[in-house]
PyMOL Python script that loads the backbone (N, CA, C, O; Angstrom):
from pymol import cmd

cmd.read_pdbstr("""\
ATOM      1  N   MET A   1      87.546  95.561 109.694  1.00  0.00           N
ATOM      2  CA  MET A   1      87.220  97.026 108.539  1.00  0.00           C
ATOM      3  C   MET A   1      85.494  96.894 109.981  1.00  0.00           C
ATOM      4  O   MET A   1      85.049  96.189 110.887  1.00  0.00           O
ATOM      5  N   LYS A   2      85.121  98.575 108.934  1.00  0.00           N
ATOM      6  CA  LYS A   2      83.102  97.624 109.473  1.00  0.00           C
ATOM      7  C   LYS A   2      82.989  97.510 108.630  1.00  0.00           C
ATOM      8  O   LYS A   2      83.552  97.716 107.555  1.00  0.00           O
ATOM      9  N   LYS A   3      81.476  96.807 109.341  1.00  0.00           N
ATOM     10  CA  LYS A   3      80.091  96.643 108.158  1.00  0.00           C
ATOM     11  C   LYS A   3      79.535  97.308 107.971  1.00  0.00           C
ATOM     12  O   LYS A   3      79.095  98.147 108.757  1.00  0.00           O
ATOM     13  N   ALA A   4      79.255  97.159 106.431  1.00  0.00           N
ATOM     14  CA  ALA A   4      78.580  98.533 105.881  1.00  0.00           C
ATOM     15  C   ALA A   4      77.286  97.597 106.612  1.00  0.00           C
ATOM     16  O   ALA A   4      77.338  96.393 106.863  1.00  0.00           O
ATOM     17  N   THR A   5      75.829  98.775 106.932  1.00  0.00           N
ATOM     18  CA  THR A   5      75.087  98.856 107.233  1.00  0.00           C
ATOM     19  C   THR A   5      74.084  99.139 106.724  1.00  0.00           C
ATOM     20  O   THR A   5      73.718  99.942 107.583  1.00  0.00           O
ATOM     21  N   LEU A   6      72.851  99.150 105.597  1.00  0.00           N
ATOM     22  CA  LEU A   6      71.633  99.739 105.099  1.00  0.00           C
ATOM     23  C   LEU A   6      71.631 101.146 105.495  1.00  0.00           C
ATOM     24  O   LEU A   6      71.567 102.002 104.612  1.00  0.00           O
ATOM     25  N   VAL A   7      71.688 101.458 106.647  1.00  0.00           N
ATOM     26  CA  VAL A   7      72.017 103.434 107.162  1.00  0.00           C
ATOM     27  C   VAL A   7      72.991 104.071 106.593  1.00  0.00           C
ATOM     28  O   VAL A   7      72.917 105.115 105.945  1.00  0.00           O
ATOM     29  N   ASP A   8      74.124 103.294 106.892  1.00  0.00           N
ATOM     30  CA  ASP A   8      75.748 103.799 105.922  1.00  0.00           C
ATOM     31  C   ASP A   8      75.035 104.394 104.334  1.00  0.00           C
ATOM     32  O   ASP A   8      74.883 105.514 103.845  1.00  0.00           O
ATOM     33  N   ALA A   9      74.762 103.176 103.947  1.00  0.00           N
ATOM     34  CA  ALA A   9      73.676 103.066 102.882  1.00  0.00           C
ATOM     35  C   ALA A   9      72.771 104.395 102.496  1.00  0.00           C
ATOM     36  O   ALA A   9      71.859 104.710 101.732  1.00  0.00           O
ATOM     37  N   ASN A  10      73.262 104.730 103.092  1.00  0.00           N
ATOM     38  CA  ASN A  10      71.147 105.939 103.233  1.00  0.00           C
ATOM     39  C   ASN A  10      71.898 107.331 103.083  1.00  0.00           C
ATOM     40  O   ASN A  10      71.778 108.294 102.326  1.00  0.00           O
ATOM     41  N   GLU A  11      72.643 107.037 104.040  1.00  0.00           N
ATOM     42  CA  GLU A  11      73.893 108.225 104.607  1.00  0.00           C
ATOM     43  C   GLU A  11      74.603 108.804 103.390  1.00  0.00           C
ATOM     44  O   GLU A  11      74.676 109.969 103.000  1.00  0.00           O
ATOM     45  N   LEU A  12      75.096 107.693 102.906  1.00  0.00           N
ATOM     46  CA  LEU A  12      76.028 107.306 101.434  1.00  0.00           C
ATOM     47  C   LEU A  12      75.186 108.463 100.291  1.00  0.00           C
ATOM     48  O   LEU A  12      75.560 109.550  99.850  1.00  0.00           O
ATOM     49  N   ILE A  13      74.467 108.017 100.166  1.00  0.00           N
ATOM     50  CA  ILE A  13      73.692 108.950  98.417  1.00  0.00           C
ATOM     51  C   ILE A  13      73.267 109.385  99.277  1.00  0.00           C
ATOM     52  O   ILE A  13      74.313 109.608  99.886  1.00  0.00           O
ATOM     53  N   LYS A  14      72.419 109.774  99.981  1.00  0.00           N
ATOM     54  CA  LYS A  14      71.847 111.543 100.421  1.00  0.00           C
ATOM     55  C   LYS A  14      73.699 112.512 100.346  1.00  0.00           C
ATOM     56  O   LYS A  14      73.940 112.718  99.157  1.00  0.00           O
ATOM     57  N   LYS A  15      74.167 112.730 100.712  1.00  0.00           N
ATOM     58  CA  LYS A  15      75.488 112.520 100.373  1.00  0.00           C
ATOM     59  C   LYS A  15      75.831 113.449  99.067  1.00  0.00           C
ATOM     60  O   LYS A  15      76.101 114.630  98.849  1.00  0.00           O
ATOM     61  N   LEU A  16      75.636 112.026  98.196  1.00  0.00           N
ATOM     62  CA  LEU A  16      75.628 112.260  96.813  1.00  0.00           C
ATOM     63  C   LEU A  16      74.964 112.983  95.961  1.00  0.00           C
ATOM     64  O   LEU A  16      75.225 113.545  94.898  1.00  0.00           O
ATOM     65  N   ALA A  17      73.609 112.800  96.963  1.00  0.00           N
ATOM     66  CA  ALA A  17      72.662 113.493  96.185  1.00  0.00           C
ATOM     67  C   ALA A  17      72.987 115.176  95.806  1.00  0.00           C
ATOM     68  O   ALA A  17      72.777 115.865  94.808  1.00  0.00           O
ATOM     69  N   ASP A  18      73.741 115.491  97.441  1.00  0.00           N
ATOM     70  CA  ASP A  18      73.984 116.809  97.869  1.00  0.00           C
ATOM     71  C   ASP A  18      74.373 116.721  97.271  1.00  0.00           C
ATOM     72  O   ASP A  18      73.914 116.202  96.254  1.00  0.00           O
ATOM     73  N   ASN A  19      75.401 117.096  97.372  1.00  0.00           N
ATOM     74  CA  ASN A  19      76.644 117.214  96.250  1.00  0.00           C
ATOM     75  C   ASN A  19      76.618 117.263  94.552  1.00  0.00           C
ATOM     76  O   ASN A  19      77.430 117.944  93.926  1.00  0.00           O
ATOM     77  N   CYS A  20      75.636 116.498  93.942  1.00  0.00           N
ATOM     78  CA  CYS A  20      75.553 117.323  92.647  1.00  0.00           C
ATOM     79  C   CYS A  20      74.463 118.244  91.835  1.00  0.00           C
ATOM     80  O   CYS A  20      73.295 117.858  91.874  1.00  0.00           O
ATOM     81  N   ASP A  21      74.809 119.586  91.010  1.00  0.00           N
ATOM     82  CA  ASP A  21      74.427 119.963  90.986  1.00  0.00           C
ATOM     83  C   ASP A  21      72.069 119.802  90.069  1.00  0.00           C
ATOM     84  O   ASP A  21      71.050 120.487  90.150  1.00  0.00           O
ATOM     85  N   ASN A  22      72.456 118.579  89.432  1.00  0.00           N
ATOM     86  CA  ASN A  22      71.588 118.568  88.612  1.00  0.00           C
ATOM     87  C   ASN A  22      71.800 116.862  88.446  1.00  0.00           C
ATOM     88  O   ASN A  22      72.663 116.141  88.945  1.00  0.00           O
ATOM     89  N   LYS A  23      70.485 116.476  87.407  1.00  0.00           N
ATOM     90  CA  LYS A  23      70.566 114.438  87.422  1.00  0.00           C
ATOM     91  C   LYS A  23      71.796 114.803  86.279  1.00  0.00           C
ATOM     92  O   LYS A  23      72.899 115.063  86.760  1.00  0.00           O
ATOM     93  N   ILE A  24      71.735 114.816  85.647  1.00  0.00           N
ATOM     94  CA  ILE A  24      73.711 114.880  84.887  1.00  0.00           C
ATOM     95  C   ILE A  24      74.417 114.251  85.900  1.00  0.00           C
ATOM     96  O   ILE A  24      74.539 113.050  86.144  1.00  0.00           O
ATOM     97  N   GLU A  25      75.000 115.524  86.623  1.00  0.00           N
ATOM     98  CA  GLU A  25      75.622 115.091  87.115  1.00  0.00           C
ATOM     99  C   GLU A  25      75.721 113.793  88.409  1.00  0.00           C
ATOM    100  O   GLU A  25      76.779 113.319  88.821  1.00  0.00           O
ATOM    101  N   LEU A  26      74.372 113.416  88.867  1.00  0.00           N
ATOM    102  CA  LEU A  26      73.694 112.074  89.902  1.00  0.00           C
ATOM    103  C   LEU A  26      73.946 111.743  89.344  1.00  0.00           C
ATOM    104  O   LEU A  26      75.060 111.412  89.749  1.00  0.00           O
ATOM    105  N   LYS A  27      73.834 111.268  88.019  1.00  0.00           N
ATOM    106  CA  LYS A  27      73.787 109.706  87.259  1.00  0.00           C
ATOM    107  C   LYS A  27      75.355 108.957  86.885  1.00  0.00           C
ATOM    108  O   LYS A  27      75.908 107.866  86.740  1.00  0.00           O
ATOM    109  N   ALA A  28      75.558 110.294  86.860  1.00  0.00           N
ATOM    110  CA  ALA A  28      77.457 110.533  86.527  1.00  0.00           C
ATOM    111  C   ALA A  28      78.329 109.760  88.170  1.00  0.00           C
ATOM    112  O   ALA A  28      79.249 108.944  88.106  1.00  0.00           O
ATOM    113  N   ALA A  29      77.858 110.178  89.199  1.00  0.00           N
ATOM    114  CA  ALA A  29      78.131 109.867  89.834  1.00  0.00           C
ATOM    115  C   ALA A  29      77.600 108.928  90.418  1.00  0.00           C
ATOM    116  O   ALA A  29      78.172 108.561  91.444  1.00  0.00           O
ATOM    117  N   ILE A  30      76.442 108.259  90.041  1.00  0.00           N
ATOM    118  CA  ILE A  30      76.127 106.822  90.243  1.00  0.00           C
ATOM    119  C   ILE A  30      76.812 105.988  89.435  1.00  0.00           C
ATOM    120  O   ILE A  30      77.071 104.834  89.775  1.00  0.00           O
ATOM    121  N   LYS A  31      77.252 106.627  88.008  1.00  0.00           N
ATOM    122  CA  LYS A  31      77.521 105.283  87.291  1.00  0.00           C
ATOM    123  C   LYS A  31      79.182 104.938  88.014  1.00  0.00           C
ATOM    124  O   LYS A  31      79.622 103.790  88.073  1.00  0.00           O
ATOM    125  N   GLY A  32      80.025 106.279  88.571  1.00  0.00           N
ATOM    126  CA  GLY A  32      81.265 105.591  88.908  1.00  0.00           C
ATOM    127  C   GLY A  32      81.526 105.191  90.251  1.00  0.00           C
ATOM    128  O   GLY A  32      82.598 104.757  90.671  1.00  0.00           O
ATOM    129  N   LEU A  33      80.021 105.442  91.174  1.00  0.00           N
ATOM    130  CA  LEU A  33      80.175 104.101  92.179  1.00  0.00           C
ATOM    131  C   LEU A  33      80.548 103.166  91.986  1.00  0.00           C
ATOM    132  O   LEU A  33      81.560 102.586  92.379  1.00  0.00           O
ATOM    133  N   LYS A  34      79.120 102.676  90.815  1.00  0.00           N
ATOM    134  CA  LYS A  34      78.694 101.119  91.210  1.00  0.00           C
ATOM    135  C   LYS A  34      80.015 100.698  90.619  1.00  0.00           C
ATOM    136  O   LYS A  34      80.481  99.687  91.144  1.00  0.00           O
ATOM    137  N   THR A  35      80.907 101.369  89.408  1.00  0.00           N
ATOM    138  CA  THR A  35      81.405 100.969  88.593  1.00  0.00           C
ATOM    139  C   THR A  35      82.972 100.301  89.231  1.00  0.00           C
ATOM    140  O   THR A  35      83.665  99.330  88.926  1.00  0.00           O
ATOM    141  N   ARG A  36      83.077 101.458  90.316  1.00  0.00           N
ATOM    142  CA  ARG A  36      84.585 101.284  91.868  1.00  0.00           C
ATOM    143  C   ARG A  36      83.506  99.992  92.633  1.00  0.00           C
ATOM    144  O   ARG A  36      84.031  99.333  93.531  1.00  0.00           O
ATOM    145  N   PHE A  37      82.223  99.711  92.304  1.00  0.00           N
ATOM    146  CA  PHE A  37      81.614  98.907  93.963  1.00  0.00           C
ATOM    147  C   PHE A  37      82.091  96.995  92.654  1.00  0.00           C
ATOM    148  O   PHE A  37      82.473  95.830  92.758  1.00  0.00           O
ATOM    149  N   ILE A  38      81.839  97.597  92.063  1.00  0.00           N
ATOM    150  CA  ILE A  38      82.240  96.149  90.565  1.00  0.00           C
ATOM    151  C   ILE A  38      82.708  95.443  90.769  1.00  0.00           C
ATOM    152  O   ILE A  38      82.543  94.293  91.175  1.00  0.00           O
ATOM    153  N   ASN A  39      84.455  96.957  90.114  1.00  0.00           N
ATOM    154  CA  ASN A  39      85.725  96.466  90.519  1.00  0.00           C
ATOM    155  C   ASN A  39      85.769  95.629  91.608  1.00  0.00           C
ATOM    156  O   ASN A  39      85.252  94.515  91.528  1.00  0.00           O
ATOM    157  N   THR A  40      86.507  96.134  92.978  1.00  0.00           N
ATOM    158  CA  THR A  40      86.076  96.528  94.288  1.00  0.00           C
ATOM    159  C   THR A  40      85.843  94.534  94.242  1.00  0.00           C
ATOM    160  O   THR A  40      86.729  93.679  94.269  1.00  0.00           O
ATOM    161  N   CYS A  41      84.160  94.329  94.157  1.00  0.00           N
ATOM    162  CA  CYS A  41      83.964  92.740  93.972  1.00  0.00           C
ATOM    163  C   CYS A  41      84.770  92.131  93.626  1.00  0.00           C
ATOM    164  O   CYS A  41      85.642  91.594  94.309  1.00  0.00           O
ATOM    165  N   LEU A  42      84.576  92.096  92.121  1.00  0.00           N
ATOM    166  CA  LEU A  42      85.608  90.815  91.674  1.00  0.00           C
ATOM    167  C   LEU A  42      87.362  91.263  91.499  1.00  0.00           C
ATOM    168  O   LEU A  42      87.966  90.884  90.495  1.00  0.00           O
ATOM    169  N   ASP A  43      87.772  91.744  92.126  1.00  0.00           N
ATOM    170  CA  ASP A  43      88.923  92.221  92.915  1.00  0.00           C
ATOM    171  C   ASP A  43      89.354  91.272  93.914  1.00  0.00           C
ATOM    172  O   ASP A  43      90.223  90.409  93.788  1.00  0.00           O
ATOM    173  N   SER A  44      88.455  91.603  95.184  1.00  0.00           N
ATOM    174  CA  SER A  44      88.859  90.175  96.889  1.00  0.00           C
ATOM    175  C   SER A  44      87.620  89.622  95.708  1.00  0.00           C
ATOM    176  O   SER A  44      86.702  90.438  95.788  1.00  0.00           O
ATOM    177  N   GLU A  45      87.330  88.706  94.820  1.00  0.00           N
ATOM    178  CA  GLU A  45      86.597  87.306  94.219  1.00  0.00           C
ATOM    179  C   GLU A  45      87.918  86.794  94.359  1.00  0.00           C
ATOM    180  O   GLU A  45      88.547  86.026  95.087  1.00  0.00           O
ATOM    181  N   LEU A  46      88.127  87.708  93.124  1.00  0.00           N
ATOM    182  CA  LEU A  46      89.293  87.182  92.613  1.00  0.00           C
ATOM    183  C   LEU A  46      91.378  86.860  93.683  1.00  0.00           C
ATOM    184  O   LEU A  46      92.270  86.012  93.677  1.00  0.00           O
ATOM    185  N   ASP A  47      91.150  87.864  94.200  1.00  0.00           N
ATOM    186  CA  ASP A  47      91.473  87.388  95.057  1.00  0.00           C
ATOM    187  C   ASP A  47      91.757  86.248  96.787  1.00  0.00           C
ATOM    188  O   ASP A  47      92.476  86.158  97.782  1.00  0.00           O
ATOM    189  N   HIS A  48      90.916  85.801  96.293  1.00  0.00           N
ATOM    190  CA  HIS A  48      89.967  84.801  97.176  1.00  0.00           C
ATOM    191  C   HIS A  48      90.004  83.750  96.285  1.00  0.00           C
ATOM    192  O   HIS A  48      89.935  82.793  97.057  1.00  0.00           O
ATOM    193  N   HIS A  49      90.092  83.108  94.726  1.00  0.00           N
ATOM    194  CA  HIS A  49      89.963  82.363  94.227  1.00  0.00           C
ATOM    195  C   HIS A  49      91.377  82.185  94.225  1.00  0.00           C
ATOM    196  O   HIS A  49      91.863  81.150  94.681  1.00  0.00           O
ATOM    197  N   LEU A  50      92.482  83.611  93.488  1.00  0.00           N
ATOM    198  CA  LEU A  50      93.959  83.393  93.741  1.00  0.00           C
ATOM    199  C   LEU A  50      94.620  82.502  94.715  1.00  0.00           C
ATOM    200  O   LEU A  50      95.343  81.507  94.663  1.00  0.00           O
ATOM    201  N   ALA A  51      93.939  83.463  95.882  1.00  0.00           N
ATOM    202  CA  ALA A  51      94.516  82.422  97.688  1.00  0.00           C
ATOM    203  C   ALA A  51      95.923  83.604  97.815  1.00  0.00           C
ATOM    204  O   ALA A  51      96.914  83.267  98.463  1.00  0.00           O
ATOM    205  N   TYR A  52      95.878  84.548  97.342  1.00  0.00           N
ATOM    206  CA  TYR A  52      96.696  85.806  96.889  1.00  0.00           C
ATOM    207  C   TYR A  52      96.660  87.234  96.513  1.00  0.00           C
ATOM    208  O   TYR A  52      96.496  87.398  95.304  1.00  0.00           O
ATOM    209  N   GLU A  53      96.775  88.377  97.258  1.00  0.00           N
ATOM    210  CA  GLU A  53      96.026  90.113  96.114  1.00  0.00           C
ATOM    211  C   GLU A  53      97.331  90.142  95.534  1.00  0.00           C
ATOM    212  O   GLU A  53      98.428  89.606  95.693  1.00  0.00           O
ATOM    213  N   LYS A  54      96.639  91.182  94.623  1.00  0.00           N
ATOM    214  CA  LYS A  54      96.952  92.500  93.653  1.00  0.00           C
ATOM    215  C   LYS A  54      99.204  92.304  94.220  1.00  0.00           C
ATOM    216  O   LYS A  54      99.682  92.169  95.347  1.00  0.00           O
ATOM    217  N   HIS A  55      99.713  92.360  93.260  1.00  0.00           N
ATOM    218  CA  HIS A  55     100.898  92.557  92.722  1.00  0.00           C
ATOM    219  C   HIS A  55     101.968  91.525  94.761  1.00  0.00           C
ATOM    220  O   HIS A  55     102.867  91.558  95.601  1.00  0.00           O
ATOM    221  N   SER A  56     100.985  90.991  94.325  1.00  0.00           N
ATOM    222  CA  SER A  56     102.029  89.787  94.790  1.00  0.00           C
ATOM    223  C   SER A  56     101.829  88.501  93.871  1.00  0.00           C
ATOM    224  O   SER A  56     101.122  88.137  92.931  1.00  0.00           O
ATOM    225  N   ARG A  57     103.120  87.899  94.888  1.00  0.00           N
ATOM    226  CA  ARG A  57     103.788  86.904  93.802  1.00  0.00           C
ATOM    227  C   ARG A  57     102.861  85.203  94.368  1.00  0.00           C
ATOM    228  O   ARG A  57     103.006  85.073  95.583  1.00  0.00           O
ATOM    229  N   SER A  58     102.135  84.174  93.820  1.00  0.00           N
ATOM    230  CA  SER A  58     101.251  83.320  94.829  1.00  0.00           C
ATOM    231  C   SER A  58     103.299  82.258  95.061  1.00  0.00           C
ATOM    232  O   SER A  58     104.354  81.863  94.565  1.00  0.00           O
ATOM    233  N   GLU A  59     102.113  82.461  96.599  1.00  0.00           N
ATOM    234  CA  GLU A  59     103.649  80.874  97.190  1.00  0.00           C
ATOM    235  C   GLU A  59     103.787  79.734  96.763  1.00  0.00           C
ATOM    236  O   GLU A  59     102.939  78.862  96.574  1.00  0.00           O
ATOM    237  N   GLY A  60     105.303  79.732  96.542  1.00  0.00           N
ATOM    238  CA  GLY A  60     105.216  77.983  95.706  1.00  0.00           C
ATOM    239  C   GLY A  60     105.304  78.241  94.618  1.00  0.00           C
ATOM    240  O   GLY A  60     104.441  77.371  94.500  1.00  0.00           O
ATOM    241  N   ILE A  61     105.499  78.611  93.534  1.00  0.00           N
ATOM    242  CA  ILE A  61     106.287  79.258  92.181  1.00  0.00           C
ATOM    243  C   ILE A  61     106.790  80.119  92.049  1.00  0.00           C
ATOM    244  O   ILE A  61     106.506  81.316  92.017  1.00  0.00           O
ATOM    245  N   VAL A  62     107.730  79.472  91.947  1.00  0.00           N
ATOM    246  CA  VAL A  62     109.112  80.973  91.316  1.00  0.00           C
ATOM    247  C   VAL A  62     108.632  80.903  90.069  1.00  0.00           C
ATOM    248  O   VAL A  62     109.705  80.736  89.489  1.00  0.00           O
ATOM    249  N   SER A  63     107.641  80.906  89.022  1.00  0.00           N
ATOM    250  CA  SER A  63     108.111  81.786  88.553  1.00  0.00           C
ATOM    251  C   SER A  63     107.856  83.060  88.147  1.00  0.00           C
ATOM    252  O   SER A  63     106.722  83.474  88.389  1.00  0.00           O
ATOM    253  N   GLU A  64     108.682  83.853  87.544  1.00  0.00           N
ATOM    254  CA  GLU A  64     108.874  85.166  87.753  1.00  0.00           C
ATOM    255  C   GLU A  64     106.986  85.893  87.128  1.00  0.00           C
ATOM    256  O   GLU A  64     106.057  86.701  87.144  1.00  0.00           O
ATOM    257  N   LYS A  65     107.189  85.535  86.994  1.00  0.00           N
ATOM    258  CA  LYS A  65     105.386  86.015  85.463  1.00  0.00           C
ATOM    259  C   LYS A  65     104.549  85.626  86.954  1.00  0.00           C
ATOM    260  O   LYS A  65     104.461  86.579  87.728  1.00  0.00           O
ATOM    261  N   ASN A  66     104.189  84.860  87.225  1.00  0.00           N
ATOM    262  CA  ASN A  66     102.780  83.815  87.924  1.00  0.00           C
ATOM    263  C   ASN A  66     102.493  85.276  88.984  1.00  0.00           C
ATOM    264  O   ASN A  66     102.134  84.854  90.083  1.00  0.00           O
ATOM    265  N   TYR A  67     102.535  86.527  88.974  1.00  0.00           N
ATOM    266  CA  TYR A  67     101.956  87.775  89.440  1.00  0.00           C
ATOM    267  C   TYR A  67     100.889  88.618  89.050  1.00  0.00           C
ATOM    268  O   TYR A  67     100.619  88.684  87.851  1.00  0.00           O
ATOM    269  N   ARG A  68      99.989  89.523  90.190  1.00  0.00           N
ATOM    270  CA  ARG A  68      99.065  90.057  89.339  1.00  0.00           C
ATOM    271  C   ARG A  68      99.350  91.934  89.335  1.00  0.00           C
ATOM    272  O   ARG A  68      99.268  92.845  90.160  1.00  0.00           O
ATOM    273  N   ASN A  69      99.621  91.823  88.256  1.00  0.00           N
ATOM    274  CA  ASN A  69     100.132  93.607  88.425  1.00  0.00           C
ATOM    275  C   ASN A  69      99.596  94.152  87.608  1.00  0.00           C
ATOM    276  O   ASN A  69      99.914  94.267  86.424  1.00  0.00           O
ATOM    277  N   GLY A  70      97.978  94.886  88.617  1.00  0.00           N
ATOM    278  CA  GLY A  70      96.695  95.498  87.937  1.00  0.00           C
ATOM    279  C   GLY A  70      95.780  94.721  87.020  1.00  0.00           C
ATOM    280  O   GLY A  70      95.537  93.559  86.695  1.00  0.00           O
ATOM    281  N   HIS A  71      95.405  95.935  86.776  1.00  0.00           N
ATOM    282  CA  HIS A  71      94.641  95.787  85.690  1.00  0.00           C
ATOM    283  C   HIS A  71      94.308  96.220  84.432  1.00  0.00           C
ATOM    284  O   HIS A  71      95.039  97.142  84.071  1.00  0.00           O
ATOM    285  N   THR A  72      93.401  95.870  83.559  1.00  0.00           N
ATOM    286  CA  THR A  72      93.027  96.931  82.477  1.00  0.00           C
ATOM    287  C   THR A  72      91.342  97.765  82.945  1.00  0.00           C
ATOM    288  O   THR A  72      90.592  97.656  83.915  1.00  0.00           O
ATOM    289  N   ALA A  73      91.314  98.650  81.569  1.00  0.00           N
ATOM    290  CA  ALA A  73      89.678  99.060  81.471  1.00  0.00           C
ATOM    291  C   ALA A  73      88.265  97.872  81.379  1.00  0.00           C
ATOM    292  O   ALA A  73      87.748  96.981  80.706  1.00  0.00           O
ATOM    293  N   LYS A  74      88.211  98.315  82.060  1.00  0.00           N
ATOM    294  CA  LYS A  74      86.848  96.587  81.284  1.00  0.00           C
ATOM    295  C   LYS A  74      85.347  98.097  80.779  1.00  0.00           C
ATOM    296  O   LYS A  74      84.645  98.814  81.493  1.00  0.00           O
ATOM    297  N   ARG A  75      85.426  98.007  79.857  1.00  0.00           N
ATOM    298  CA  ARG A  75      83.065  98.198  79.573  1.00  0.00           C
ATOM    299  C   ARG A  75      81.934  97.635  80.643  1.00  0.00           C
ATOM    300  O   ARG A  75      81.969  96.408  80.735  1.00  0.00           O
ATOM    301  N   LEU A  76      81.394  97.985  81.090  1.00  0.00           N
ATOM    302  CA  LEU A  76      79.950  97.543  81.830  1.00  0.00           C
ATOM    303  C   LEU A  76      79.534  97.907  80.634  1.00  0.00           C
ATOM    304  O   LEU A  76      80.108  98.700  79.888  1.00  0.00           O
ATOM    305  N   TYR A  77      78.048  97.062  80.333  1.00  0.00           N
ATOM    306  CA  TYR A  77      76.457  97.441  79.193  1.00  0.00           C
ATOM    307  C   TYR A  77      75.698  97.551  79.891  1.00  0.00           C
ATOM    308  O   TYR A  77      74.551  97.799  79.520  1.00  0.00           O
TER     309      TYR A  77
END
""", "prot")
cmd.dss("prot")
cmd.show_as("cartoon", "prot")
cmd.util.cbc("prot")
cmd.orient("prot")
């Protein structure tokens, strides 16, 4: 996977701003982007902590219920 750079982030912000017609759309787009970023970070942290990815069973444990099957919506304040 390509490592993100500040230039990539600036290009993404410019494209995002160009596709929005007003401040309300821009705020909604930024909020959605921030939410997806935070969820991706949390999922990655959990993958690392548990040592297995979402929808995978942990190795060495035969319990059928010991796996991650997704997540529920959470609200950030």
